[in-house]
MARTI-635641 format. One line per field, with one value per residue (C-alpha): residue in three letters; x, y, z. Coordinates in Angstrom, 1 decimal. Each point is the difference from the previous one (the first is absolute). Layout:
REM residues N
rest	(ALA, ...)
px	(X, ...)
py	(Y, ...)
pz	(Z, ...)
***
This chain:
REM residues 193
rest	(ARG, GLY, ARG, GLY, VAL, LYS, ARG, TYR, MET, GLU, VAL, ARG, LYS, CYS, VAL, GLU, LEU, SER, ASP, GLU, ARG, ALA, GLN, LEU, ILE, GLY, ASP, ILE, VAL, SER, ALA, LEU, HIS, GLU, TYR, GLY, LEU, THR, PRO, VAL, MET, VAL, THR, VAL, ASN, MET, LYS, LYS, ALA, CYS, HIS, LYS, ALA, SER, ASN, ALA, ILE, ARG, ALA, ARG, GLY, ILE, TYR, SER, LEU, CYS, VAL, SER, SER, GLU, ILE, ASN, GLU, ARG, THR, ARG, SER, VAL, ILE, PHE, ASN, ALA, VAL, ARG, GLN, GLY, ARG, LEU, SER, ALA, ILE, VAL, VAL, THR, PRO, LEU, GLY, ARG, GLU, GLY, LEU, ASP, ILE, SER, ASN, LEU, ILE, SER, LEU, VAL, MET, ALA, ASN, GLY, GLY, LYS, SER, VAL, VAL, GLY, VAL, PRO, GLN, THR, ILE, GLY, ARG, SER, LEU, ARG, SER, ALA, PRO, GLY, LYS, LYS, PHE, ALA, LEU, VAL, VAL, ASP, ILE, ASP, ASP, THR, ASP, ASP, VAL, LEU, LYS, GLN, HIS, GLY, SER, VAL, ARG, ARG, ARG, LEU, TYR, SER, ALA, GLU, PRO, LEU, TRP, HIS, VAL, GLU, ALA, ALA, GLU, SER, ILE, SER, ASP, LEU, ARG, LEU, ILE, ILE, GLU, ASN, VAL, VAL, LEU, LYS, TYR, ALA, GLY, LYS, ILE)
px	(0.0, 2.8, 1.5, -3.5, -0.3, 3.5, -0.6, -3.2, 1.7, 2.8, -2.3, -2.4, 3.0, 1.3, -3.4, -0.9, 3.3, 0.1, 0.0, -2.8, -2.2, 0.5, -0.8, -3.1, -1.2, 0.7, -2.0, -2.9, -0.2, 0.3, -3.0, -2.1, 1.0, -0.9, -3.5, -0.4, 0.1, 1.9, 1.1, 2.1, 1.8, 2.7, 1.0, 3.5, 2.0, 3.4, 1.2, 2.3, -3.0, -2.1, 2.6, 0.4, -3.7, -0.6, 2.8, -1.5, -3.4, 1.6, 1.9, -3.4, -0.9, -2.2, 0.8, 0.7, 1.6, 1.5, -1.4, 2.1, 1.4, 2.5, -3.0, -1.0, -3.6, -0.6, 1.3, -2.0, -3.1, 0.9, 0.4, -3.2, -1.9, 1.5, -1.5, -3.4, 0.0, 0.9, 3.4, 1.8, -1.0, 2.1, 1.8, 2.1, 0.0, 1.8, -1.7, 1.3, -0.9, -3.6, -0.4, -2.8, -1.1, -3.6, -0.6, -3.7, 0.2, 2.6, -1.3, 2.8, 2.3, 2.9, 1.1, 3.6, 0.9, -1.3, -0.8, -2.7, -1.2, -3.7, 0.2, 2.6, -1.4, -3.6, 1.4, 2.1, -3.0, -2.1, 2.1, -1.7, -3.5, -0.8, -3.0, 0.2, -2.4, -0.5, 2.2, -1.7, 2.8, 3.6, 2.3, 2.7, 2.8, 1.8, 3.3, 0.2, 3.5, 1.2, 2.5, -1.5, 0.1, -1.4, -2.6, -1.3, -0.5, -1.9, -2.2, -0.9, -0.8, -2.3, -1.9, -0.4, -1.3, -2.5, -1.4, -1.2, -3.4, 0.1, 3.4, 0.3, 3.2, 1.7, 3.4, 2.4, 3.1, 1.2, -0.4, -2.2, -2.2, -0.2, -1.1, -2.7, -1.3, 0.0, -1.9, -2.4, -0.7, 1.2, -1.0, -3.3, -0.7, 1.0, -2.2, 2.9, -0.8)
py	(0.0, 2.4, -0.2, 0.6, 3.3, 1.0, -0.7, 2.0, 3.0, -0.1, -0.3, 2.7, 2.4, -0.7, 0.6, 3.0, 1.8, -0.7, 2.8, -1.9, 0.1, 3.8, 0.6, -2.1, 1.9, 3.2, -1.2, -1.1, 3.3, 1.9, -1.9, 0.6, 3.7, 0.3, -1.2, 2.2, -2.9, 1.9, 0.2, -3.2, -1.8, -2.5, -2.6, -1.4, -1.8, 1.8, 3.6, -0.4, -1.3, 2.9, 2.5, -1.9, -0.1, 3.6, 1.1, -2.1, 1.7, 3.5, -0.8, -0.2, 3.5, -1.0, 1.5, -2.9, -0.4, -3.0, -0.5, -2.3, -0.2, 2.8, 2.4, 1.1, 0.0, 3.7, 0.0, -3.1, 1.9, 2.9, -2.4, -1.8, 3.3, 1.0, -3.2, 0.7, 3.5, -1.1, 1.7, -3.3, -2.6, -3.0, -1.3, -3.1, -1.5, -2.6, -1.9, 2.5, 2.9, -1.2, 0.4, 2.4, 0.2, 1.0, 1.5, -0.5, 1.5, -2.5, -1.3, -2.4, -2.4, -1.7, -3.0, -0.6, -1.6, -3.5, -2.2, -2.4, 1.0, -0.4, 3.0, 2.2, -0.2, 1.1, 2.7, 1.4, 0.0, 1.5, 3.1, 0.7, -1.2, 2.8, 2.1, 3.6, 2.5, -0.8, -3.1, -3.0, -2.5, -0.8, -1.6, -2.5, -1.0, -3.0, -0.7, -3.8, -1.4, -2.9, -1.6, -3.3, 1.1, 3.5, -1.5, -2.2, 3.1, 1.6, -3.0, 0.3, 3.7, -0.8, -2.5, 2.7, 2.4, -2.5, -0.6, 3.6, 0.2, 3.7, 0.0, -0.2, -1.7, 0.2, -1.1, 2.1, -1.4, 3.3, 3.8, -0.2, -2.5, 2.2, 2.9, -2.1, -1.0, 3.6, 1.0, -2.9, -0.7, 2.7, 3.2, -1.5, -0.9, 3.4, 1.7, 1.7, -1.4)
pz	(0.0, 0.8, -3.5, -1.5, 1.9, -0.9, -3.7, 0.2, 1.5, -2.5, -3.0, 1.4, 0.5, -3.6, -1.5, 2.1, -0.6, -3.7, -2.5, -1.9, 3.1, 0.5, -3.7, 0.2, 3.0, -1.9, -3.0, 2.1, 2.0, -3.3, -1.5, 3.2, 0.0, -3.7, 0.7, 3.1, 2.4, 2.6, 2.7, -0.2, 2.8, -0.9, 2.7, 0.1, 2.7, -0.1, 0.2, -3.0, -2.0, 1.2, -1.3, -3.3, -0.7, 1.0, -2.3, -2.9, 0.6, 0.1, -3.2, -1.7, 1.2, 2.9, 3.4, 2.4, 3.4, 1.9, 3.5, 2.1, 3.5, -1.0, 0.1, 3.5, 1.1, -0.4, -3.6, -0.8, 1.2, -2.3, -3.0, 0.7, 0.3, -3.4, -1.5, 1.7, -1.4, -3.5, 0.0, -0.3, -2.6, 1.1, 3.0, 0.4, 3.5, 1.9, 2.9, 2.6, -2.3, -0.1, 3.8, 0.8, -3.6, -0.4, -3.4, -0.8, -3.5, -1.1, -3.4, -1.1, 1.8, -1.7, 2.1, -0.9, 3.3, -0.5, 3.0, 0.8, 3.5, 0.5, 2.4, -1.7, -3.5, 0.9, 2.3, -2.8, -2.4, 2.7, -0.3, -3.3, 0.9, 2.5, -1.2, -1.0, -1.5, -3.7, 0.2, -1.8, -0.1, 0.7, -2.5, 1.2, -2.4, 1.5, -1.7, -0.5, -0.2, -2.1, 2.4, 1.4, 3.7, -0.7, -2.5, 2.8, 2.2, -2.9, -0.2, 3.7, -0.5, -3.0, 2.2, 2.6, -2.6, -1.4, 3.5, 0.1, -1.7, -0.8, -1.7, -3.7, -1.0, -3.4, -1.2, -2.1, -1.7, -1.2, 0.4, -3.2, 1.8, 3.0, -2.2, -1.5, 3.4, 1.1, -3.1, -0.2, 3.7, 2.4, -1.8, -1.0, 3.6, 1.1, -2.5, -1.7, -3.5)
***
């Protein structure tokens, strides 16, 4: 069992810190931003991944900040208020960065942190499900990985999602697929088309 956990941690670190992951996150947030599905919160596990993802988002012309344990509670509060007030379109957060997070107008969540916790996954998604005036839905984009270990975790998360009767689940293999889902499902549901 110890080797399995060690392998998982090594693989997760390699995937999460890869340039490809940061670019994918940037592409996803860019698509969400293009369709007005902001504010967006991206969840990651590590500070270095937080900075890489936030930089990839900013490289696409979208203002984004990394919120991790490096940020004190007062500054976190200022950042979260900026999101609430619509002055900040995207934040990338680590587990410690999410502490005290309550942004009811959060529209989109990009889960780039993986995992399979039957408590942690719903708690993370719950960050986007809080009601707000005029808010009709929340969109969750769960990045599914191809490595065997991480793929198993994705399978567990999909079972969790399917157990929720009010959740509509779609699968996208590419950014083009994501755009089609946004256009054909999300925006129709939201009454934007």
